[in-house]
N, C-alpha and C positions, 0 to 999 in steps of 0.2 A: 506394491508399498507405498505409503504416502504419509504425508506428514498429519497428525491429528488434528482436527478443528480447522480445516480451510475450505468451508463448503464455497462453491461457486467460483473457486479459483483453480485453474486446471495448471499442471507442471508446465512451464515456458510462457504463461499467461500474463500479461501486465496486470498488476491490480493496482487499484486506486490507493493514492498515499494516505487517504484519510483512514483505511481500513485499521481496526483493531490490531494491535502488532502482535498480540499472541497468537492471532489466527493465523499469521503467516509463519511465526517462529515455532509456536508451540513450545516455547522454552529451547527451541534449537534441537529438541530431541525427538528421533523417530520412534514411533510406538514398538516398546519391546515385543509385542505380540504380531507384530507385523514385519519385522526384519528377516534378513536372510538367513537361512537354515545354516546351522553350525557346519564349518567345513569338515569333510572326512576324517577323521583319526583325531578331532579335536576333543573328543573326550567329554560330550556334553554333560554338565553336572545334575545328578539327579534331584529331582524335587525334594527327596528326603536329605540329602546332603544339605541343598541351600536351606531347608528348614532348621535343621542341626546348627548350621553356622549362624544363622539369623538368630537362634536361641542362645548361642555362644556370645554374640554381641548384647544382647541383651544381659546375660549374666555378667559379662565386662562392664558395661555400664553401672549396674547395680552395685558392684564392687567399688567403683571410683564413686558414684553418687552418694551412696550409703556412708562411706569413709569420710565424705566431705561433710556430709550434714551431722554426723557423729563426732567427729575430732575437729571440725573447722568453724562450721557456721555458728555466728552471723559473719566471721572473718571473710575477706575476698576470696582467699584462696587456701588451698591444703597445701600443708607440707608432709608429703606424703613419707619421708624417711624418717621424721621425728614425730609424726602423728599428730599434729597441732595446725593451727590456723595462721596464715601470714597476715599480719596487721601492719600497716604501713607505719613506720616510726619504732617499732617495737623491734624489728629485725634489721640486720646491717643493709645500707642501701645499695642497691643492685643498679643504681643510675636510672636511665630512661626507662627501663623496664618496668619500674614501680610506679610510672606515671599512669599505668592501668587501674591501679587501685585507689578507690576513693572512700573507702568504709562505706560500701553500700552493697554488699554481699554479692559482689561481682559474680561468682560462679553461679549462686542460684539464680539470677536473672537471665545470665548467658544461657541457661540449661532449660528454661521454661518451655518453649515450643519443642524441643528435644522429646520431653516426656510425652508429649502428645504424639508425635511423630513414631515414638517407641510403643505407643498403644499403654501409656500409663497415666490413664486420665485421672485416676483418684489421687495418685501422687501430684498430679499437676494442680489439681484443685487445692491440695493442701500447700503446694509451694506457693501458689498465688496469693493465699491467704497470708502466709509469713511474709511476703513480699509487701503487700498492702500493711500489714500491722507493724513490722521491724524495720523496714527499710528507711533511712533517712537522707534525703539528696542535698540538705543544706548544711553540708559539712565545710569547717574551713579548712580546705585541703587543696592543693593545686593538681590537676589531673590533665592528662593529654585530651584535647579535643577529638582527635582522630579515634583512638581508642574507647573515650566513652560514648562516642557516637555509635561506633559499629556494635560494641559489646552491650552497653546499658540501654541506649535510647533504643538500639535495634532489638535488643532483647525484650524491652518492655513492649515495642510496638508488635514483635512476633507473638510474644504472650498474649497480646490484646487480640489478634488476628485470629489465633486458634480458639480464644476464650469465646469470641462471639459465635464462632463456627459451632462450638460445642453447644453453646446455648440454644440455637437455632435447631439442632438436633433432639434437643428435649430431653436429655437424661442428665447431664452435667451442667454445672456452673449456672444454675437458674437464678441463683442470687447476684449475680455477676452485673455491674451497672457502669463498666467503663472504668473503674478504678485504676487499672493499668495505664490506660490511655491520659488519665488526668496526670499521673505520676510523669509519664512520658512528655506531656505537655509543659509541666513544671520545669522538666530537665532541659527541654528545648530552649526555654527561656534563660536558664541558667548558661548554656552556652553561647547564646547569640552576642554577649559582650566581646567575645573573641574576635567577631567581625568588624569591630571598629578601627578599621585601617581604610587609606584612601583607595588601595586597590581592591578591596572586598575579600582578599584572602584572608583566612582566618589567623590569629596567633595559634601557635601550636599548643599553648597550655592556657588553661583558665582556672580560676580559683571558684569552686562551686558556691562560696557563700559570698565572696566579696567582688567577684568578676575578674577585669584584668587592670583598670586604671586606678583603682582604689589604693590607698596607701598600705592598706593591711593585705593586698592581694599577693605580694611576693611573687607576682609575674607580670608580663607586658614590656618587658626589656628584649625580648626575642626578635630577631630580625629575620630570621630564616625559617621555612618550613618545607617538608618534602612533599613533591608534587601528588603522591598518592594522599598525603595527610588533608590537603586542602580540596582533592578531588574525590575524594571518597564519601561526600555528605549527601548527593542528591536523592539518593533511594530513601533514607531513613527521613530527611527533612520533607523531601515531598510528600511521603507516606503521611507524616505526621500532620503536614497542611491539608492533605485530602481527608483524612480522618477528622479533623477539627473543624475544618473550614477556615483556618487562621492561615492566610497566604504568606505571611512574612518568612516563615522557615524555608518554604521552597524558592522564594526570592532570593534570599541570601545564597542558598547552596548553588542556584544557577548563576548569580554573579561572579561566585568564585570559579566556576567551570568556565564562563565566558572569559575571564581574565587570563586563565591558563591557556585556552586557545588561542587568544590574541598574541600571548607571548611565545607561542611556539616558534621553531626555527624554522624560518619559511622555506628554505631552499630544500632542508630535509624532511619537513614536516615531524620532525621528533622533538620530544620535550626532555628537560635535564632532570635529574633527581631531586635537586634541592633550589627553591627560588626566593629572591628576597620578597618579603610580603608587602614592602611599602614601595619600592621601585619596580620590582617586576623583573630585575636582571637575574639571570640564572648564576647560582653560586656555583653548583656542581653541574658541570655541563656534559657529564656522561649520560647516556641513555640506554636502557634496557627494559625488560619486563619483569625483573624480579624487584627485590627490596626497594622501596623509595617510590615507585611509579607504579606497580603491578595493578593495584586496585582502580587507580585511574582509569585505565582502559577499560578494566571489566564494569565500571560504573556507567560508561557512556553507552556500551552496547545494551545494559541492562535498562538503563534509563529509557531508551528507546522502546524497549518491551514494556516495561512498567508505564510509560507516561504518553506514549503514543507520538513523540514529538520528533520528527524526520531529522532535525538538526542534529541531534545526538547521534543518528545513524551516519549522517553525512561526516562528522568529525572522526566516528570511530572507524569508518571504512579509510578515510585519509590517513590516519594513524597506523592502520593495521597494513595498509600498501607499503608504508614506509618500514615497519618492523620485518616485514617478508623481503624487502628489498635489501635492508642494512642488516638488521641483527639477527635474521634467523640464518644460521649456517647449518642446515640439518645434518645430525640430529640435534646440534648445538644451539644455543641462543645466547649471544655473546654481546656485551655491552660496547657500544660506540661512542665516539664523540659528536655531537649535535652539529658541529659546525664543519666536521671531517668524517662523515658517517662511514666512509671506506676504512677507516683507522679504528682498530678495535682497542679499547679503552682499557681492557683487562684481561686476563687468561684465565679466569675462573668464573664460576656461576654459583649463585646463592640459590638456595632450596627452595625460596618462596616463588620462583618461576615455575615450580611445578603446578601451580594452577593454570598456566597458559594452556595445556592440551584441552582443558575443560572448557575454556573460553573460544578456543577454535572450533569445538563442537558446536557450542552456541552459533558461532558464525557461519557453520556448515564447510569448514576446511578440515576434512577428514584425515587427509594423508599426512601432513606435518604433525598433526595431532598424535598420531599412532607412531610416528619415528620419535618424538621428542619423548613420549611416554614410555616406550620401550628404552630408550636410552636409560632414564632415570630409573626405571625397574633393575635394570642391570646394576645400577650403581648400588641400589638398596640389597639385591641379592648378594654383592660382595661385603658389605657394610652392615647388615641387617636393618639398618635405617639409612634415610637421606642425610648426609652431613649437612650442616648449615651452610658449607660451601664446599667445592670441590673444583679441581682444576681441568684444564680441558684435556687432560691425558687422565682424568678420573682419580687423581689422588686426592687426599683428604685436604682441604684449606682451612676450614673451621671445622673441629670434630664435634662439636655439640649437636644435640637433637633434642627441642623441646617438645616432642611428640607432635609437630605440626599436620595438619590435617590436609593440606594442598594436593598430595599425591592420590591420597583416598578419593578427593572431589572429583580429579580429573579420570581415575579409574571408573567412577560410578557414572560419568558423563559418557565415557566411552563405550561402556557396556550398554548404556540405555540406547546410544545411536547405532551400534552395531550389532548387539544381541551375541556377541561372541563369548563363548563361555570360557575363553581366555582370561577375560577380565575378572571373572568368578575366582579362577585360581590365583589370580593377584591379589584379589582381597582376602582370600583364605590365608595367604603366604602374610599380609598384614597382620590378620588375626594372630597366627602364630607367633609372629616376631613380638607383638605387644604382650602376649602372655609368658613368652619365653624370658625375654630380656627387660621388660620395664615394668611387670607387675611385681608389687612389693605388697607386704601385709597391709598398708594402709592406703591402698591406691595404685596409682600407676607413676612412676617416677620419671621424670626426663633424664636423657642421656647425657651426662658430662661429657664422655668421650665415646663415639662409636667405635673406635679402635680397641679400648681395653674394656668396653661394657659398663664403666663406671657411671655412678648415677648422680644427679643433681636433685636437691631437695625442694622440687617444684612441681606442679601439676596445673599448668595454666587453664584458665576457664574455657578457652576455645576447644581444649580436647574433649569436654564435654557437650560443647555446643556444636561442633562439627565432625570430630572423629565419627563418633558413634552413629550420626544422624547419617552419614554418607554410607557407612559400613551397613547398618540395617537397610537402608533403601536399596543397597546392591543385592541384597539376598532376599529382599521381601518380594512377594508377588502382590498384585492389584489387591487380591482379597485379604491379604493381612493386614492394609491399612483401613483406618476408620473414616478416612476422608481423601479426595483425590489430590494427590501431592501436585498434580500439573496445573491446578487452579492457583498456583502460588509461584512466585519467583524468590531464588535464594538471594539474600544480600551476601556481602563477602565474608560476613561470620555466619552464613547459613542459617540466617532467621527468615520467617516466611512472610512475605508481604501478599497480600491477594491481589491478582491481577484486575479485579473490578474497579480498583483505584484509579485505572485510566480514565473511567467515565464520571469520576465523583469530583465534585467541587474543583472544575477546572477554572481557577481563577487566574491564571498565568498565560499569557498569549504564547502560542507554541514556537513561533518563530521569533528570534531576537533580531530585530532590524539592525540593531547596532554592530552585528558582525558581518564582516563580508564574507558572505558564501558565493557571490557570484563568482569568484576567482577559481571556484572549485569546478572540475570537469564531470559534469552530472553522468557522463557516459560510464565513469568508473563505478556506478552505483547499480546494483542490480535490484529493480523495483518488481521483480517477478517472483511468483512462488517457486521456491527451490525445485530444481529437478532433482528427485532423490537418485536417479541413475547417475547423475553426475557426483552428486556428494559421495555415494557408495555405490560403486559398479555392481552390476548383476553378477558378482563372483564369489562364491563362498570362501575361496582361498584368497581374496584380495587382501584382507589385514593381515594374514598371515606371511604373505609375500613382501609386504612392507617391512614386518617385525624380522623376518629371518636374516636378513644381512646384519642386524644389529645384534643378534644373540651373544655374540662373543666380543662386541665393541670394547668392553670394559677389561675382561681378562687376557685377551690374547692380541689386541693389536693397541696402538697408540694413534688413532685417527686425529687429523689436524685439519682445521678448516681450509678450504683453497683459497690461496692468496688472491688478493683482488688482481694483483698485475698478471697471474697466472691465468685468472678467469677470464681475464679480457684478450689476453694474448693467444689463449688455447693451450695446447698441451707441449709447445714447443720449448718455452722458456724453462729453466730449471727454477724449482721451487726458492723462495727466499731464504737466506741464511738466518737460521734460528741461534739464538745466543749458546744454547746448550751445546751446539756443534762447532761453536768458533773456536779456531786455535790461530794465535797470532803468528807462528811460525808458518802459516800455509800462505803461499804467495797468491793462490785463487782466492782465498778468503778476504786477504787484504785489498784486490782488486775489486771484490765485491762491496767491501766497505767504502771504497773510493766512491763507486758508481751511486751508493746510498748518501754521500755527503758526510761520511764519518772518517774522521782522522784519527790515527793512532799515534802516540807521542809518547816516545821512550824517555824516561826519566835517567837522571845520573845514577840513582840508588838501585837500578835495575826494574823500577815499577813501570806500569804504562798507564797513560790516561787515554781515553776514549772521547771524542769531542764530535758533535753532529751539527753542521749548518745545513738546514734545509735548502739555502739558495744554491749550494754546490753540488746538489744530487742532479743526477742526468736528466730526472724528470719527476712530475710529480708523484708517480707511483713509487719510484725508486724512494724518495723523501719519505713517503709514508711508510715503506718498508724499513727505512733507515730509523724513524722514531719508534716503531714497534720493536726493532732489535734494540734500541737503547732502553725501552721500559721492561723488557724481558731481562736485560743485564741487572737492572735495579733491583726487580723482583727476585733474581736469582741471590743476587748479593744478600739481600734480607731474609730469603729462605734458608741460605746456607748459615747464617748466624744463630737462626734457630735450631738447626738440625745439629748444631754443634752442643746443642744442650740435650740432656736426657727426655725420653718422654715419660708421660704420668705412668705410675704403676696402679694396681688395683689392691684393695683388701676386700675380700668377700667373705661374708657370714654365712658358713656353710652348716652349721648346727641346728637344732630343733629350737624354734620353730620357722627359722629363715630359709633354711635349704637353699642357700645360695642367691636369694632373691634381693638381697641389699648388697650392693656393691659401692665401695668409698673410693674417691678418688685420693691417690697417694702420691707424695713427692718421693722421688729416687734419691738413692744415696750413690755418690762417685766412688764408693769403695764397698767391698763386700761382695757376696754372690750378685753376678748380673742375672735376674730374672728372666731377661729375654733370651738366656741361652739354654733355660730348663724349662722344659715345656711343662712338667706337673707343676712347677712352682713349689712354695714349700707351705705344707698343712700342719696345722695343730693347734691345741688349746691354748688360750691366753692366760697369762698370769701376771698380777703387777708385783714388780720387784721393790725390794727394801734396800736401801733408801730409794724413793721414788724418782729422784733425778738420776740414778745410775751413776753418779760421778766417784764412787768409791766401791770398795769390794763389796759384793751383793751379799747380804745377811739372811736371805731366805733361798739360799741355792737349790733345796730339796724341792720347793714350790716350783722354781724355775726349769729345773732340768727337764729337757725334751718337751720344753714348750716355748711358745712365742712369748716374749717379754714386752709388758707395757711400761713405759718410763714417761717423763715429764722432760720437755724441753727446758734447757737452762743450766747455767752454772758450771758447765765443764765443755769440752769439744765431743761432738757426736761420735768421733772416732773412739774417744776415751770410753763412752757409753756402750759400744759395740764390744769393745774389747773386754770389759767388766761382766756383761752378760753372756758373752762366748765362754769365758772362763769359768762361769756358773753353771754352763751346760746348756745354755738356751739355744734353740735350733733358729732363732730368727728374733727381730726385734721391731717393735714400732713406737716411735718416738711421736709423743702429743704434745701439739703446741700449748705453752702457757699463757698465750694472750686470749684473754677471755673474749668469745664470740667470734673468734677469726674463723674463716670459712673457705672452703674451695669454690664457693659460689662467688664471691666477690674479692678474692685475694688471687694474685698468679701463681703459678706453680712453683713450689719450693724444692729446691734441692739441697742436700745435704752434702757438703765438701768435707773432704779430710782434713787433718790437722797439719799439713804441710810436710807430714813424715812418709815413709813408706807404710802403705796400709796392706800391704799383700797378705800380712798375716790374719786379718780380718774375712773370714769366709762365709759367715752367715749372712743372710739378708737384710737389710735395714730399710724401713719404709718410713715416711714421715705423714702424719695426719694433721690436719688443723683442729681448732679445739672442738668445733662443732661435730666434725665427723667423729674424732676421739671420743666424745661423749656418748655418741651413738652405742659404741663398743663398751664403755662403761656402764651405760644404763642397761645394756643387755645383760652384764655380768651380775649387776645387782638383782636383776629380776629372775635370771635361768641360772646363774652360778658357773655351769660348764658352757663356755661360749668357744666354739671353734672355728678358725677363720683360714682362709687361703690367701697367701701372697703370692702374687703372680704379675706377670707383665700385662695381661688383660684378662677379664672375667670368662670363667667357663661357663659351659651350658647348664642353665639353671631349669631343671626339669625333675621328675620323680626319681631318677637315677641318684639324684643327692641324697634322698632320704633313705637310700640303701646302702649307701656307701659306708666303707668302716669310719670308725670313730677317729681313727688317726692313719694318714698316708705313710708307708713305709720311708724310711731313709733314702732307700735307693730311688723310689719313684721320685722324689724331690730333687734327685740330682741328674735325671735323665735329660740328654740335651734336647733344645728346643728346635723345632723345624719351623715353628714361626716365628719371624724376625720381629724386631721392635718397631714400632711405628716411625713413620719418616718425619714426622712434624710435632711439635709439641707446642703448648701454650707458651706465651714469655715467661722465662723462668729464670730465677738468681741461684747460684749455689752459695750457700752460707754455711761457713764453718764456726761453730760456737768457741766463745773463748772464755776463761773463767770470769765468774761474777765480778762485775765492777770494771772489767775491760772492754765490755760492750761487744758488738758483733761486727765483722767485717766482711763485704761482699767481695766475693772473688770468683768470677766467671771462669771454670777451669779451661785453660787453652783456648781463650777467645779468639774469634777472627778480628785481626788488627784494625778491620774497617767498620766505620758505622754508617748506616744508611743516611742519617742525618747530617753527618760531618765530613765524611772521608769521601774523595773523589779519584783516589789513587789506589792501585794494588801495591802489593809487597812483594810479591814473589817473582823470580825470574822469568822472562817470556817462555823462555825455551823448555821450562819444566811443565808446560801446560798440557793437559791431556783433554782432549774433546769430549771423552764420555765420562768425565770425572765430574761432571757439572752437578749442581744442588740436588735435583730431583732423584739422583742414584747413591745418596749418601749411604755409609756402612749402617747396617742395621735396620733398613728401610724395608717394609712389607710390601710396597708398591714401587718398585724401582722403575724408573722412567724408561721406556723402551727406546733403544736407538733404532734409526730408520730401518724398516723392513723387518724389525722384530715381530714374530707372530707366536712367541713362546707365552705360556702363562705367566704372570707374574709370580704366583707362589713358586719358591725355589727351595730346592733340598738344602737341609742343614749342611752347614761346613765346619770342619774342626775350628776351635778358635785359633790355633797357630796358622792354619791356611789361610782362614779369614783375615787376620791380622798381616800376615805377608801379602795378601792381594790389595787390601786397602792402603797399607803403607807404600805401595807402588805407585799410586795416585796422589796427583796434587789438585786441590780445587782451583778451578780456572778462574774463579773470581778473586783468589789471591794474586793474580797474574793481571787482570784487566777489570776496570771498572769505569763507567761513563761519568763525565764531568757532569754531575747533576744539574748546577746551576746553568751551564750552557743549554743542557736539553730541555730545561723549562723555557728560558728565553727564546729558544729557536721554535717550540711549540707556541708561545705565546705571538711570536712575530707572525707565524703563519695565520693564527687566529685573527690577528689585527688585519693582517692582507685580506682575509677571507670577508671580514665585516666592511 
């Protein structure tokens, strides 16, 4: 077994530093044909099955791409729920997300080289002609420098790379004369004004027409940018310089990287998330491998591969050593503070770190790659997709999933490195989940909430640029490809850049003499060809033996990272006290607090305050544990306030031709049937009531009886609407927002409150839809007349069974007890009860926690009422209750009767109603420690 393409260099032999880097790394991948045999019982996938799955990927791509071209082009992106294009300025603003849109047919450009990878050369030729003819890069619009670089500039360069390859083969693109490269150069010049800073770090945004400082630019006032935003330019900019012979692009990208390297925290060798582009001061001092930093590390290693500059490998190895020393807590990757790297900065992880196992494969560090990938896969098996963020005990932190490709990327790299058919099965799962849960008639829709299965009206360009590329390559054999993929390197957007650029137009000095590399210990860097026996021992069971302990890590255990104190002192000392376990009435806990420098102050009104002074801690390790404890307390407080609010619900269109594939995010009601306690939900055909506002007796009861009533928000209380339609015989109700253009994509979750009176008489379910989602149902009625929906706590399986189900579920089915509890967290929500017209609306969150993270520092409940196991993660109705220490039972629990459940939870008191850290004191203490360190 050997790395492909390393002639004259034996395993363990020192190689010359001038060698072409891909000969050493070969993209970091072991040839799939020379890997170890599959482990016994691993169930190697047959060639026929691989081909079937590859063809399925092609069909899925066709579904997404053809719908974009039919319904959206020349718009930047497809809105798959409403079957139209997303045009900047014509849709409600989504904030920074929209900075990727520049009215330059983003999805088409981002998809160009995917067409060639998937062997769709005719479609590629047509697409290139469209880009050349239709795309305008001189728009008066402010765009993200980072997104425009990786998606548009990278897309044009990737398209140019495969276009000249096809032209050389002699069958396609014979007319091509570098038009895409000319466009790329034009765009490169439009991005250069962003670099007009003293540091060399680019502004985060630029106006394509007016640059940055022009009076009409509407940008140039920003002071901060993320590390990845400034550090993910070198591949595209260097490739542009090498292709065109114009060195300025590579020079600017190198200067930005040099500055970030100089500003790293020297004692930890870590970088922060956000940096001031003028002063170089770190604005956000937490460090990880996820959002805000991720592709900076990726580009250091890949810049070495593409450009052959040893300094990039030196920097990457230095950072990687710090990552594995501080951030990696297998299988977790947790953010830390750059000045206090032993202190975790947060207790959750974001989904963008899913790229890191793939990068570790490129590095040749296989074991941790397998561990982290397996942990992520277990999270996916629990939620169908990887949530945007999840906690260290694998609960959902942010529930969205915009169809990100990073996990598929790492799956592909791990399969190439190991040849283990297990990763083919992982890819098969990804395909099945995309088809089952994300596929809609007009493409694939992002998940608004992985817990409910509701959709968001977006299909980002990276879904076509990356997801289908990696999935197809996972199942493709070498003979399925029309070119050798290993002659190229992937950018962070999976665009292809040819490795021969390393020896073309080398106008830049490889070694930057302004940077102090002499301080680095060269013995840390392995300049030898990798010994594949070390990378992947000659044991067919090796990968399986690493994965096996992690099989039940999500469902049956609540692993915690080993504390730094415990790690340094061995197994003798007890683990540090966690906020969720704390009891103010426990003398042992109070003693531990004292050791950590935390004081507990009893107030006259029965509340308590927690204050930490790091200088009073018994040791620096105890001080770190104390800060971690205080941070956990604050997070628990914020989390509990969210959990007092109801989670989102789902409205699923189940009739022809939707068959359950369209799921709308719905706001719950604080009255009526609790859908979380009824497994089957409520299913029925919809009917519009008269009067449409539902504020008086329904005049068309014959049309509403045994139906789900549609009505408009406004002019009376929600509860009054519910009583009127219930009296008319409706089995449920959907209130549609009367604010034109409102959408769950841009507005926080909305809850319908009662009218201040007893609402026990309302027994039907009521849900709220924003205007945009409501119009999807109204449009369906206009087109198909009979539209059937399912109201539930989360979407049900969408497959062929939907097409064979009865036209209406029985009343008994719709009242079955639900064994699946409601989600534990929801988005920020406000409960609103409507008032008569002219009286306005009043916000009244039902039974709110008296504390606010922004202002309150004291608890309000008596200390004696605390329960150590009633902490935030285990609130009533949560599907993923946090485990108590030693708990090894699956998190799915049997349903309880409503009465017993109420009695059970009434006996518990939220601990954060009894304790809360003094936030200001905590911040001051932490800042004091940072100043001391500096």
